[in-house]
C-alpha positions in Angstrom: -11.7 -17.2 -6.8 -11.9 -13.6 -5.7 -15.0 -11.4 -6.5 -13.1 -9.3 -9.0 -12.1 -12.4 -11.0 -15.7 -13.6 -10.9 -17.2 -10.3 -12.0 -14.6 -9.8 -14.7 -15.2 -13.2 -16.4 -19.0 -13.3 -16.5 -21.0 -12.3 -19.5 -20.9 -9.6 -22.1 -19.9 -6.0 -21.2 -23.6 -5.1 -21.2 -24.3 -7.7 -18.6 -21.4 -6.5 -16.5 -22.7 -2.9 -16.7 -26.1 -4.1 -15.5 -24.6 -6.0 -12.5 -22.3 -3.1 -11.6 -25.1 -0.6 -11.8 -27.4 -2.7 -9.6 -24.6 -3.0 -7.1 -23.9 0.7 -7.1 -27.6 1.5 -6.8 -28.1 -0.8 -3.8 -25.2 0.7 -1.9 -26.4 4.3 -2.8 -29.8 3.4 -1.3 -27.9 2.3 1.9 -25.8 5.4 1.9 -22.7 3.2 2.0 -19.4 4.0 0.4 -16.0 2.4 0.7 -12.9 1.8 -1.5 -14.4 -1.4 -3.1 -17.7 0.5 -4.0 -15.6 3.3 -5.5 -13.7 0.8 -7.5 -16.9 -0.7 -8.9 -18.2 2.8 -9.7 -15.0 3.7 -11.6 -15.1 0.4 -13.5 -18.8 1.1 -14.4 -17.9 4.5 -15.8 -15.0 3.0 -17.8 -17.3 0.2 -19.2 -19.9 2.8 -20.2 -17.3 4.9 -21.9 -16.0 1.9 -23.8 -19.5 0.9 -24.9 -20.2 4.4 -26.2 -16.9 4.4 -28.2 -17.8 1.0 -29.6 -21.4 2.2 -30.5 -20.0 5.2 -32.4 -17.7 3.2 -34.7 
């Protein structure tokens, strides 16, 4: 199983946001950036937007 499949299938969206945010924070502290980290960052933004839309309904 690849990492994307693992992360996409675990827990509620809130849990996924926490995991993605922890990952992004860790790499920010290391001043590290690559395509995979940008993908995680974009997915995090998308999840947060979806959560806000869900909360306002």
